[in-house]
C-alpha positions as CSV (number, residue, x, y, z in Angstrom):
1,M,0.1,-1.8,-1.8
2,E,1.2,-1.8,-5.3
3,L,4.4,0.2,-6.3
4,F,5.7,0.5,-9.7
5,R,8.7,1.8,-11.6
6,V,9.0,3.4,-15.1
7,D,11.5,1.7,-17.3
8,K,13.6,3.0,-20.2
9,D,10.5,2.7,-22.6
10,A,8.3,4.5,-20.4
11,R,6.5,1.5,-19.1
12,F,5.3,0.7,-15.5
13,I,6.6,-2.2,-14.2
14,Q,5.3,-3.6,-10.9
15,Y,7.9,-4.5,-7.8
16,A,7.2,-7.9,-6.6
17,E,6.0,-7.9,-3.1
18,S,7.9,-9.2,-0.2
19,D,7.4,-9.6,3.5
20,F,8.5,-6.3,4.7
21,K,8.4,-7.2,8.5
22,K,10.5,-10.7,7.9
23,E,13.4,-8.6,6.7
24,T,13.1,-6.0,9.3
25,Q,13.0,-3.4,6.7
26,E,10.1,-1.9,8.4
27,E,11.8,-1.1,11.3
28,V,14.7,0.7,9.2
29,L,12.1,2.9,7.3
30,E,10.0,3.5,10.7
31,F,13.5,4.7,12.3
32,W,14.4,6.9,9.0
33,L,10.7,8.5,9.0
34,E,10.9,9.2,12.7
35,H,14.1,11.0,12.1
36,N,13.3,12.9,9.1
37,P,9.6,14.0,9.5
38,A,10.5,17.0,7.1
39,Y,10.4,14.3,4.1
40,T,7.2,12.9,5.0
41,L,4.8,15.7,3.3
42,E,5.6,17.7,0.5
43,D,5.2,21.6,1.7
44,E,4.5,20.7,5.3
45,N,6.2,19.3,8.6
46,V,5.0,16.6,10.6
47,L,5.6,16.1,14.3
48,I,6.1,12.5,15.5
49,I,4.0,12.0,18.7
50,G,5.0,8.3,19.2
51,R,6.1,4.9,17.9
52,Q,4.6,1.7,17.9
53,A,1.8,3.3,19.7
54,P,-1.1,1.0,21.2
55,T,-4.6,2.0,20.4
56,N,-7.9,1.2,22.4
57,L,-8.9,-1.1,19.8
58,G,-6.0,-3.7,20.3
59,S,-4.0,-2.4,17.3
60,I,-0.7,-0.4,16.9
61,I,0.1,2.7,14.9
62,D,3.5,2.8,13.5
63,L,4.3,6.4,13.5
64,P,1.2,8.7,14.9
65,G,2.0,12.3,13.9
66,I,0.4,15.6,13.4
67,P,0.9,18.2,10.6
68,T,2.7,21.3,12.2
69,G,1.8,24.0,9.3
70,G,-0.3,24.3,6.4
71,L,0.2,24.2,2.6
72,K,2.1,26.9,1.0
């Protein structure tokens, strides 16, 4: 996924990609999202129902969750 920031001259500057898992930043981000689900979606709460949940397809879902309320 490409991420950008806006510089002081209102230009989009792309962030350099890095191996997120290599530096264990993914684990830190997952922990934060799991413990702060209210900040995940605007105007909606999320109930986290698992972490690193295996699927029947042999893959893993990092943080499966379900919305607990509608948009305001």
